[in-house]
C-alpha positions as CSV (number, residue, x, y, z in Angstrom):
1,M,-18.0,-5.7,27.8
2,Y,-17.8,-5.0,24.1
3,E,-14.2,-6.1,23.6
4,Y,-15.3,-8.6,20.9
5,L,-16.0,-5.6,18.7
6,A,-12.2,-5.4,18.1
7,L,-12.8,-8.3,15.7
8,M,-15.1,-6.1,13.5
9,P,-12.5,-5.2,10.8
10,V,-11.6,-8.9,10.4
11,I,-15.0,-10.6,10.9
12,L,-17.2,-8.3,8.8
13,P,-15.3,-8.8,5.5
14,L,-15.5,-12.6,6.1
15,V,-19.3,-12.2,6.7
16,G,-19.4,-10.3,3.4
17,A,-17.6,-13.1,1.6
18,L,-20.1,-15.7,3.0
19,L,-23.1,-13.6,2.1
20,T,-21.7,-13.0,-1.4
21,Y,-21.5,-16.8,-1.8
22,F,-25.1,-17.3,-0.9
23,L,-26.2,-14.4,-3.1
24,G,-24.6,-16.0,-6.1
25,R,-28.0,-17.6,-7.1
26,Y,-29.8,-14.2,-7.1
27,P,-30.0,-11.7,-10.0
28,E,-26.9,-9.6,-10.8
29,K,-28.4,-6.3,-9.8
30,I,-29.2,-7.6,-6.3
31,Q,-25.6,-8.9,-5.9
32,R,-24.1,-5.6,-7.0
33,V,-26.3,-3.5,-4.6
34,F,-25.3,-5.8,-1.8
35,L,-21.6,-5.7,-2.7
36,M,-21.4,-1.9,-2.9
37,G,-23.7,-1.4,0.1
38,F,-21.7,-3.7,2.3
39,A,-18.3,-2.2,1.3
40,V,-19.6,1.4,2.0
41,V,-21.0,0.3,5.4
42,L,-17.7,-1.3,6.3
43,F,-15.9,1.9,5.5
44,V,-18.3,4.0,7.5
45,L,-18.0,1.7,10.6
46,N,-14.2,1.8,10.4
47,V,-14.1,5.6,10.1
48,S,-16.7,6.0,12.9
49,Y,-14.6,3.9,15.3
50,F,-11.4,5.8,14.3
51,M,-13.2,9.2,15.0
52,A,-14.4,7.9,18.4
53,L,-10.9,6.7,19.2
54,Q,-9.3,10.0,18.2
55,M,-11.8,12.0,20.2
56,N,-11.2,9.8,23.3
57,I,-14.8,8.7,23.4
58,I,-13.6,5.1,23.6
59,H,-10.3,3.4,24.4
60,P,-8.7,0.9,22.0
61,L,-10.6,-2.3,22.1
62,S,-8.7,-5.7,22.2
63,Y,-9.9,-9.2,22.0
64,G,-7.2,-12.0,22.3
65,P,-4.3,-11.1,20.0
66,I,-6.4,-8.4,18.1
67,V,-5.8,-4.8,19.2
68,L,-7.9,-2.2,17.5
69,D,-5.8,0.9,18.1
70,A,-5.0,3.8,15.8
71,P,-2.5,2.1,13.4
72,G,-4.7,-0.9,13.0
73,I,-8.0,1.0,12.3
74,F,-6.1,3.4,10.1
75,I,-5.1,0.6,7.7
76,S,-8.6,-0.9,8.1
77,C,-10.1,2.4,6.9
78,L,-7.8,2.5,3.9
79,V,-8.7,-1.2,3.1
80,A,-12.4,-0.4,3.2
81,F,-12.0,2.8,1.2
82,I,-10.0,1.2,-1.7
83,G,-12.2,-1.9,-1.4
84,A,-15.4,0.0,-2.1
85,L,-13.9,1.7,-5.1
86,V,-12.3,-1.4,-6.5
87,I,-15.5,-3.4,-6.1
88,F,-17.5,-0.8,-8.0
89,Y,-14.8,-0.7,-10.7
90,S,-14.7,-4.5,-10.9
91,F,-18.4,-4.7,-12.1
92,V,-17.2,-3.8,-15.6
93,Y,-14.1,-5.9,-15.3
94,K,-16.2,-8.9,-14.3
95,D,-18.6,-8.4,-17.2
96,K,-15.7,-8.3,-19.7
97,T,-13.9,-11.3,-18.3
98,H,-17.0,-13.5,-17.4
99,Y,-15.9,-14.1,-13.8
100,D,-18.4,-15.6,-11.3
101,N,-18.9,-14.2,-7.8
102,T,-15.8,-16.1,-6.6
103,Y,-13.8,-13.0,-7.5
104,F,-15.7,-10.9,-5.0
105,I,-15.7,-13.6,-2.3
106,M,-11.9,-13.7,-2.5
107,Y,-11.7,-9.9,-2.5
108,F,-13.7,-9.7,0.8
109,L,-11.5,-12.4,2.3
110,L,-8.4,-10.4,1.2
111,M,-9.9,-7.2,2.9
112,G,-10.3,-9.1,6.2
113,M,-6.8,-10.6,6.1
114,M,-5.2,-7.2,5.4
115,S,-7.1,-5.6,8.3
116,G,-6.1,-8.5,10.6
117,L,-2.5,-8.1,9.7
118,A,-2.6,-4.4,10.8
119,C,-4.6,-5.1,14.0
120,T,-2.4,-7.3,16.0
121,Y,0.9,-7.2,17.8
122,N,1.4,-10.9,18.1
123,V,4.2,-12.0,15.7
124,I,2.7,-15.4,14.8
125,V,-0.8,-14.1,14.4
126,M,0.6,-11.3,12.2
127,L,2.4,-13.9,10.1
128,V,-0.8,-16.0,9.8
129,F,-2.8,-13.1,8.5
130,L,0.0,-12.1,6.2
131,E,0.2,-15.6,4.6
132,A,-3.6,-15.8,4.4
133,A,-3.5,-12.5,2.5
134,T,-0.7,-13.8,0.3
135,I,-2.7,-17.0,-0.6
136,T,-5.9,-15.0,-1.2
137,S,-4.1,-12.4,-3.4
138,A,-2.3,-15.3,-5.2
139,V,-5.7,-16.8,-6.1
140,L,-6.8,-13.3,-7.4
141,I,-3.6,-13.0,-9.5
142,L,-4.7,-16.2,-11.2
143,F,-7.8,-14.5,-12.4
144,G,-5.4,-13.0,-15.0
145,R,-5.8,-16.4,-16.7
146,T,-2.5,-16.4,-18.5
147,K,0.6,-18.5,-18.3
148,Q,2.5,-15.4,-17.1
149,A,-0.1,-15.1,-14.2
150,I,0.5,-18.7,-13.2
151,K,4.3,-18.2,-13.2
152,A,4.0,-14.9,-11.2
153,T,1.9,-16.7,-8.6
154,Y,4.5,-19.5,-8.3
155,I,7.2,-16.9,-7.7
156,Y,5.0,-14.9,-5.3
157,L,4.3,-18.0,-3.1
158,A,7.9,-19.3,-3.3
159,I,9.3,-16.0,-2.0
160,S,6.8,-16.2,0.9
161,I,8.6,-19.3,2.2
162,I,11.7,-17.2,2.9
163,E,9.6,-14.6,4.6
164,V,8.0,-17.3,6.8
165,I,11.3,-18.8,7.8
166,L,12.8,-15.4,8.9
167,V,9.7,-14.5,10.9
168,V,9.4,-17.9,12.6
169,I,13.0,-17.9,13.6
170,G,12.5,-14.4,15.1
171,A,9.4,-15.7,16.9
172,F,11.3,-18.6,18.4
173,I,14.0,-16.3,19.7
174,L,11.5,-13.7,21.0
175,Y,9.5,-16.4,22.9
176,N,12.7,-18.0,24.3
177,E,13.9,-14.6,25.6
178,T,10.7,-13.1,26.8
179,G,8.1,-15.9,27.2
180,T,5.7,-14.0,24.9
181,L,5.0,-13.5,21.2
182,D,2.9,-10.3,21.9
183,L,4.9,-7.2,21.2
184,Y,2.2,-5.2,23.0
185,L,3.2,-6.9,26.3
186,L,6.9,-7.1,25.7
187,N,9.5,-6.6,28.5
188,I,12.9,-6.4,27.0
189,S,14.9,-5.7,30.1
190,S,16.5,-9.1,30.1
191,M,17.5,-9.0,26.4
192,S,21.0,-8.2,25.2
193,Q,21.5,-5.6,22.5
194,N,22.8,-8.2,20.1
195,T,19.6,-10.3,20.5
196,M,17.4,-7.2,20.0
197,F,19.4,-6.3,16.9
198,L,19.0,-9.8,15.5
199,L,15.3,-9.8,16.1
200,A,14.9,-6.4,14.4
201,M,16.8,-7.6,11.4
202,L,14.8,-10.9,11.1
203,F,11.5,-9.0,11.3
204,F,12.7,-6.2,9.1
205,F,13.6,-8.5,6.2
206,G,10.8,-11.0,6.9
207,F,7.8,-8.6,6.9
208,G,9.7,-6.1,4.7
209,T,9.6,-8.7,1.9
210,K,5.9,-8.1,1.5
211,A,6.3,-4.3,2.1
212,G,8.2,-3.7,-1.1
213,L,11.7,-4.0,0.4
214,L,14.5,-4.9,-1.9
215,P,16.1,-7.3,-2.8
216,L,13.4,-10.0,-2.6
217,S,10.5,-7.7,-3.6
218,G,12.3,-7.1,-6.9
219,I,11.8,-10.8,-7.7
220,W,8.1,-11.2,-6.8
221,L,6.5,-7.8,-7.0
222,P,6.8,-6.7,-10.6
223,P,5.5,-10.0,-12.1
224,A,2.7,-10.3,-9.4
225,H,1.5,-6.8,-9.8
226,S,1.7,-6.7,-13.6
227,E,0.0,-10.1,-14.2
228,A,-2.8,-9.6,-11.7
229,P,-6.1,-8.1,-12.9
230,P,-5.8,-4.3,-12.7
231,P,-8.2,-3.9,-9.7
232,I,-6.2,-6.5,-7.8
233,S,-2.9,-4.7,-8.8
234,A,-4.4,-1.5,-7.4
235,T,-5.3,-3.3,-4.2
236,M,-1.9,-5.0,-3.7
237,S,0.0,-1.9,-4.4
238,G,-2.4,0.5,-2.8
239,I,-2.9,-1.2,0.5
240,L,-1.5,-4.8,0.9
241,L,2.1,-3.4,0.8
242,K,1.1,-0.8,3.4
243,A,-0.4,-3.4,5.8
244,G,2.9,-5.2,5.5
245,V,5.0,-2.2,6.3
246,I,2.8,-1.4,9.4
247,A,3.4,-5.0,10.6
248,M,7.1,-4.5,10.0
249,V,7.2,-1.3,12.0
250,K,5.3,-2.8,14.9
251,C,7.8,-5.6,15.0
252,I,11.1,-3.6,14.8
253,Y,10.2,-0.4,16.8
254,P,10.2,-2.1,20.2
255,F,13.9,-2.9,19.7
256,Y,14.7,0.2,17.7
257,L,16.5,2.5,20.1
258,M,17.9,-0.3,22.3
259,S,19.7,-2.4,19.8
260,G,22.6,-0.2,18.5
261,A,20.2,2.4,17.2
262,G,22.8,4.1,14.9
263,T,23.5,0.9,13.0
264,L,19.9,-0.2,12.8
265,I,18.7,3.2,11.6
266,L,21.4,3.3,9.0
267,I,20.4,-0.1,7.7
268,V,16.7,0.6,7.4
269,T,17.2,4.1,5.8
270,T,19.8,2.7,3.4
271,F,17.4,0.0,2.2
272,G,14.7,2.7,1.9
273,I,17.0,4.8,-0.3
274,L,18.0,1.8,-2.4
275,S,14.4,0.8,-3.0
276,M,13.6,4.4,-4.1
277,L,16.5,4.6,-6.6
278,I,16.6,1.1,-8.0
279,G,12.8,1.0,-8.3
280,V,12.6,4.2,-10.4
281,I,15.6,3.2,-12.5
282,M,14.0,-0.2,-13.3
283,A,10.7,1.6,-14.1
284,L,12.6,3.8,-16.7
285,L,13.7,0.6,-18.4
286,S,10.2,-1.0,-18.6
287,E,8.0,-1.1,-21.7
288,D,5.0,-2.8,-20.1
289,I,2.9,-0.1,-18.4
290,K,1.8,-2.4,-15.5
291,R,5.4,-3.6,-14.8
292,L,6.6,0.0,-14.9
293,L,4.0,0.9,-12.3
294,A,5.0,-2.1,-10.2
295,W,8.6,-0.9,-10.1
296,H,7.3,2.5,-9.1
297,S,5.6,0.8,-6.2
298,I,8.9,-0.4,-4.9
299,S,10.3,3.1,-5.4
300,Q,7.5,4.8,-3.5
301,M,7.6,2.2,-0.7
302,G,11.2,3.3,-0.3
303,Y,10.0,6.7,0.8
304,I,7.7,5.1,3.4
305,I,10.5,2.8,4.7
306,L,12.8,5.8,4.8
307,G,10.3,7.8,6.9
308,F,9.7,5.0,9.4
309,G,13.5,4.2,9.4
310,L,14.3,7.8,10.5
311,A,11.8,7.2,13.4
312,A,11.4,10.9,14.2
313,P,7.8,12.1,14.8
314,T,7.6,14.2,11.6
315,A,9.2,11.4,9.5
316,I,6.7,8.9,10.9
317,Y,3.8,11.3,10.2
318,G,5.2,11.8,6.7
319,A,5.4,8.0,6.1
320,L,1.8,7.6,7.2
321,F,0.8,10.5,4.9
322,H,2.6,8.9,2.0
323,I,0.9,5.6,2.7
324,T,-2.4,7.4,2.2
325,N,-1.2,9.3,-0.8
326,H,0.4,6.3,-2.5
327,M,-2.9,4.4,-2.2
328,L,-4.6,7.2,-4.1
329,F,-2.2,8.0,-6.9
330,K,-0.9,4.5,-7.5
331,G,-4.3,2.9,-7.1
332,C,-5.6,5.4,-9.6
333,L,-2.8,4.6,-12.1
334,F,-3.4,0.9,-11.9
335,L,-7.1,1.3,-12.4
336,I,-6.3,3.5,-15.5
337,T,-4.2,0.6,-16.9
338,G,-7.3,-1.5,-16.6
339,A,-9.3,1.0,-18.6
340,L,-6.5,1.1,-21.3
341,I,-6.4,-2.7,-21.5
342,L,-10.2,-2.7,-21.9
343,R,-10.2,-0.2,-24.7
344,V,-6.9,-0.9,-26.7
345,N,-6.1,-4.4,-25.5
346,T,-2.4,-3.9,-24.9
347,R,0.0,-3.1,-22.1
348,Q,2.9,-2.1,-24.3
349,I,3.5,1.6,-24.0
350,H,4.8,2.2,-27.5
351,K,1.9,0.3,-29.1
352,M,-0.4,3.1,-27.9
353,G,-0.5,6.6,-29.1
354,G,-2.8,9.7,-29.4
355,L,-5.2,8.3,-26.9
356,G,-5.7,11.7,-25.2
357,K,-7.9,12.8,-28.1
358,V,-10.4,10.0,-27.7
359,M,-9.9,9.3,-23.9
360,P,-9.6,12.9,-22.5
361,L,-10.8,12.0,-18.9
362,T,-8.4,9.0,-18.7
363,A,-5.5,11.1,-20.0
364,A,-6.1,14.0,-17.6
365,S,-6.4,11.5,-14.7
366,F,-3.2,9.7,-15.7
367,L,-1.3,13.1,-15.9
368,I,-2.5,14.3,-12.5
369,A,-1.8,11.0,-10.7
370,S,1.6,10.9,-12.3
371,L,2.4,14.4,-11.2
372,A,1.2,13.6,-7.7
373,M,3.6,10.6,-7.5
374,S,6.4,12.7,-8.8
375,G,6.0,15.1,-5.9
376,V,4.9,18.2,-7.9
377,P,3.7,21.0,-5.6
378,F,0.0,21.4,-4.8
379,L,-0.6,17.7,-5.2
380,N,-0.7,15.2,-2.3
381,G,2.7,13.5,-3.0
382,F,4.6,16.7,-2.5
383,V,3.2,17.1,1.0
384,S,4.2,13.7,2.3
385,K,7.6,13.7,0.7
386,E,8.4,17.1,2.2
387,L,7.4,15.8,5.6
388,I,9.8,12.9,5.4
389,Y,12.6,15.3,4.4
390,E,11.8,17.5,7.4
391,G,11.8,14.4,9.5
392,S,15.4,13.7,8.5
393,V,16.4,17.1,9.9
394,Q,14.4,16.4,13.1
395,A,16.2,13.1,13.4
396,G,19.5,15.0,13.6
397,Y,21.0,14.5,10.2
398,P,23.1,17.5,9.1
399,V,21.6,20.1,6.7
400,I,23.8,20.3,3.6
401,F,22.1,23.4,2.2
402,S,18.9,25.4,2.5
403,V,16.8,27.1,-0.2
404,F,13.9,29.4,0.7
405,G,13.8,28.0,4.2
406,V,13.7,24.4,2.9
407,H,16.5,22.3,4.5
408,F,18.2,19.6,2.5
409,T,19.9,16.6,4.0
410,I,21.4,13.8,2.1
411,F,18.0,12.0,2.3
412,A,16.2,15.0,0.9
413,I,18.6,15.3,-2.0
414,L,18.3,11.6,-2.9
415,G,14.5,11.9,-2.6
416,W,14.4,14.8,-4.9
417,I,16.6,12.9,-7.4
418,T,14.1,10.0,-7.2
419,S,11.2,12.4,-7.7
420,A,12.9,13.9,-10.8
421,L,13.5,10.5,-12.3
422,T,9.9,9.6,-11.5
423,F,8.7,12.7,-13.3
424,I,10.8,12.0,-16.4
425,C,9.6,8.4,-16.6
426,L,5.9,9.1,-16.2
427,I,5.8,12.2,-18.4
428,H,7.5,10.2,-21.2
429,V,4.9,7.5,-20.7
430,F,2.1,10.0,-20.8
431,Y,3.4,11.6,-24.0
432,V,3.8,8.3,-25.8
433,M,0.4,6.9,-24.8
434,F,-1.8,10.0,-24.9
435,M,0.0,12.8,-26.8
436,G,1.9,10.8,-29.5
437,K,0.7,10.1,-33.0
438,Q,-2.8,8.6,-33.0
439,K,-3.0,5.1,-34.4
440,E,-5.7,4.4,-36.9
441,E,-7.1,1.4,-35.0
442,F,-7.7,3.6,-31.9
443,R,-9.8,6.3,-33.6
444,N,-13.1,4.9,-32.2
445,V,-11.8,4.3,-28.7
446,R,-13.6,6.1,-25.8
447,D,-13.2,6.7,-22.1
448,P,-14.2,3.7,-20.0
449,P,-17.7,3.2,-18.6
450,V,-18.9,5.0,-15.5
451,C,-18.2,2.1,-13.2
452,M,-14.5,2.3,-14.2
453,M,-14.2,6.0,-14.6
454,L,-15.9,7.1,-11.3
455,P,-13.3,5.4,-8.9
456,I,-10.5,6.9,-11.0
457,L,-12.0,10.4,-10.8
458,I,-12.6,10.1,-7.0
459,M,-8.9,9.1,-6.4
460,V,-7.5,11.8,-8.7
461,S,-9.8,14.4,-7.1
462,L,-8.5,13.5,-3.7
463,C,-4.9,13.8,-4.9
464,I,-5.7,17.5,-5.7
465,I,-7.8,18.2,-2.6
466,I,-5.3,16.7,-0.2
467,G,-2.4,18.5,-2.0
468,I,-4.2,21.9,-1.5
469,Y,-5.7,21.2,1.9
470,P,-3.3,18.7,3.7
471,D,-4.7,19.7,7.1
472,L,-7.8,17.7,6.3
473,L,-5.8,14.6,7.2
474,S,-3.3,16.0,9.6
475,G,-5.2,15.3,12.9
476,V,-5.9,11.6,12.0
477,L,-2.3,11.0,10.8
478,E,-0.6,12.8,13.7
479,Y,-2.7,10.8,16.1
480,T,-1.7,7.5,14.4
481,A,2.0,8.6,14.1
482,D,2.1,9.4,17.9
483,V,0.9,5.8,18.7
484,L,3.6,4.3,16.5
485,F,6.2,6.7,17.9
486,Q,5.4,5.5,21.4
487,L,6.3,1.9,20.4
488,R,10.0,2.9,20.3
489,I,11.8,1.8,23.4
């Protein structure tokens, strides 16, 4: 009777975009109250549905190709959460850059497309939402208003063509073999192992392109994330990549254990490891703070791809945990870069210095978020990374050695190496920007306004709280992980 409510995460942001357009003629205060109120209501509705789903009060709703189950509503909750913070943050950014309300209209549209991407099992519908999100985010990149932003947008859209070709070929093969494009209704009994392996590879590299998977993400992601306005960088890195990886998992898991599982698992985990290591090495070589963080996005997505690639329950749980954690610490770091650009008008690391004396809250937030991303104990990044390492043991990979009850496989060793390099990179950046010699022109700089600082403090506080009390999210994430685990055939 209420199946149409499955469209809520997609339709409501579109309604928000439409109302934002009509409110453009009203005073700024009215617009801002509406924008924040609507974003918060959207988050509350999504969380309420998830809780009802988890407590078995309702069953997953579906309407046409939209299925509002645990993975979909999980991403929708994250979309609404970061959306509310970014919209609040953007009030200051909009004032400084003199944008009209088109910025917020496009942002609501992006929220709806990201939720739609995560809330379907139909390959073509998934692709439509992904490309709609790509075009919307490309328009938002152009709000950077530089020649570099235009070039980054061209590259971003050009790479999308390759992604579309791979997914469409896979969709043709899938429909020819099964008579359906809906992975939720899939019957693979008549398919050969070779066909299933081919489909898994097409969807892996197709959707993986937007999920931070090398090699193609190394072409579009650093320029796109670095040239976009900081709140859009936070959104693209914080959640758009994650919606892409959930779509990728939904498309490859139905073929995962029936298509030469050993080879497929090896390919997926290898690309996860390569993304981890190459991403952090390229970050070490970057001088532009936003480009550096963009390469770290590729590196951290490598952990998530590795967790899903292992396909063990604990590894999937760890990957979902890292999706949440990465949204917090990387979103926080990108928002901090916006504050730095506002105050010192540069993205070059070595052109800053001594900012910790005049921007103490910003400095402390940058340090905590950096330590969280590096996997330092008692912060959220440590918890999710350790779960992925435990998942590699559960997946059957041999333990090379154990220390204080912690088992190390080859994946855990490579993960720790990546974390160590991440720590070295970000601590160096922190020292140069905040602890180095103070430059004369920055003596009167201050922490950013409340609209900018509050979202940063909320995110960094959650990095600490979740690191100390990870069980706060365990029920939600385990429930979502179980649904994804059941997709494997």
